[in-house]
C-alpha angles and dihedrals in degrees: 000000000000115000124252119262108269106251138143119263127211143174132243110204125197095175089238114207115225124206112277091013122118124229089244091055089047091056091046089052091050091053092046090052092048092052091049092044089055090055091046093058102254113160101212140016108200128186122215127221117231131151138204093014116124092203096055122065101177094096097121089052101172091049091052091046088058091049092051095042090049091053096049133052113204114013116099113247125199152132124293074200157342106201095226100199087063091060147048111254088224093055091046088052091050092049096047094038086058092047092047091051094048094045107028118208091358105087126090127190112210112181132192136172103223115107096238089220146045124302096257093051092044088055091050091050096051121351093199095049094119089067089049091051089058090049095047097122090045092052092048088053089049090057090049088051093052089052094049121097088226089068089074087085094057128093094234111055143168095204095180090058099047110116094359113137109235110145118217123225126191114227125200150151099201141045092266092073091048091062092049094049092046095048093048095044093235133138114270127223117193122200095223089146088080106007112047102152098090099029099110095042091048093050091048091052093046096048096043096047100037115136114201113238141182087269101048133015099193135021116281120192129192118184131190126234133175113240122196106167130165138165091266133029093236091052090051092050092051091049090049093062089079089056093047092052089049092053091048089053091052092049095048097039091244102118116183139168116285104279129221114267123257138184114309100238132182087263090065091048090053092048092052091048095051111114092228090055097046098077089066099039105032090104097040107121108202124176147055123323095276094049094048090047092053092049093045092049091051091049094050092048092045096050105025090220119178095217138012123222112200124209124191132186112190136151098224119059094210091052089053093049089050091050092053089045091056091047092050089051089053092050095041091061087073104034 
């Protein structure tokens, strides 16, 4: 079998809350995973921003980034992402300027413009967010300005961010974000782990319209995939039932804690195969090491991505650590 393309591999963490697990234990599990991921050779450990979801605890994203960065020593830690219309660019610059100063050359700022929540909660977070959505590229540039040394001449400053190296990444799940990333000459991160429909079109737009910038000379693409790996295929399928139930909850608006796994029945196979379900699970690689390697290899060859960001929703923390260990072994074979 031909070897996988040699690319970095990273983790997107949502601090998923399992049934009968406290928030404190969830945060402890996230830090434990980050420390082990660092030892496994993962490049980044990013935290997502979501609100009003009982199964996701990474709501105060910048705070959790500081916790993870403080408990690790080498792995890059960042946001996947900060949903910029929820925030003031100045405050984001202050937060990440602080993080970048405390943990030099280890902090990434991934920004997106989705709300990361439902409409009512988005309204509660920032009533004027719709205006901010329309100004997304402008607000990204404002953050870049606050981080520049030239901003020292301006009336409004974020002095602690000036000259601090915190690279900006544009996140997206549609073609709109591809145009923004290409026009700004920034790296592009596509959420194919839950929104696969426009992946190829978005990558085509980004690569063909990319304008080199002072931040990036050539296109750089990171794409998300779900990884549920285990020592045997049957064990991986059983573990994956927790993820399938979670996705069903998202699709039906009935979010719940991550549930314990159960037998992988024909009913689960039918659910996964359903066309309406496929957009969220098309890039869910479930199986033993050989199966996950084959699926990962096909994905890399199909998309030509420069880096993979793995996501994993599992009930048992040890199972999740083992899954990321298997995935790192797959990727290490070629690094």
